[in-house]
N, C-alpha and C positions, 0 to 999 in steps of 0.2 A: 397517493400518486408519488412515483419515484422521480425526483428531479435531480439528476446527477449533474453537477457542474463540470464534470469531466476533468478533474484536476488530478495530476499525478506527476511523479518525478522525484528524484532523490533530493532535490534542493528546494522543494516547495516550502515557502515560508509564510504564505498567507493568501487569503482569497476573500474578496468582497462578496458575501452571499446576501446582501441586502435585498436584491431583486428577487430572490428565491424564497424569502420569508413571507408568511401570511399573518394577518392579525390573529392574536390568540396564541395557542400552544403550537409549537413547532417541534419536530423530531429531527435531530441531526445525527446521522450515522457516519462513523469513520471506519472505513475498511482498510485493513493493512495486509499486505501480501509479502511473501518471501521472495528471495532472488531466484532466478532460474538456476544459477549455479548450485544453490543449496537444495533445490528440489531434486536435481539430478543426483547429487552426492547422497541425499537421503534415500533415493531409490536404490543406489548402488550398495548402501549400507544395510539394506533390508531385502536381500535377494529372494527371500521366501514369501514376500508380500507382492501383490500386483504393483507395477510401476505406475506412478502418476504422470510422469513426463513422457511424452512421445516425441522423440527427437533423433536426429542422425548425428548429433555431436557428443554422444556419451563417451566416445573413445578419448575425448580430451580430459576425462575425469576418471578417478578411481575412488574406492571407498576410503582412502586416506587423504583425499583432497581436502583442503582447508574450507571450512564454512565461512562465508562472508557475513559481516554485520548486516542485519536486516530488520524489518519491522518498524514500529513507531519509535523513533529515537528522539528523546527529549519530551517536553511537555506538549500537550494539546490543550488549547484554551480558546475561548470565545472572547474577543475584545470588542467592546462597544466604544464608538467614538462619535463626536458631533461632526456634522457636515461642515465643510469649509465655507466660510462666508464668501458671498459673491461680490 
């Protein structure tokens, strides 16, 4: 079963996944994507290959446009903590 917490964003620093875990073994998958800027520039740098991006804003870029930092930046870790006392 795919239970996506729906978390995204450039400044995501943590998420409580306690309610999504089940007893026993769990699989946690982290998916990382590129920026739209980099996808468009990548298409422009490879004109002999099919373009991935379908957009009307390609005119804002060219094959010399700068690539932006993207992907998983920093470490990814699972942190366990005790619940707060009531």
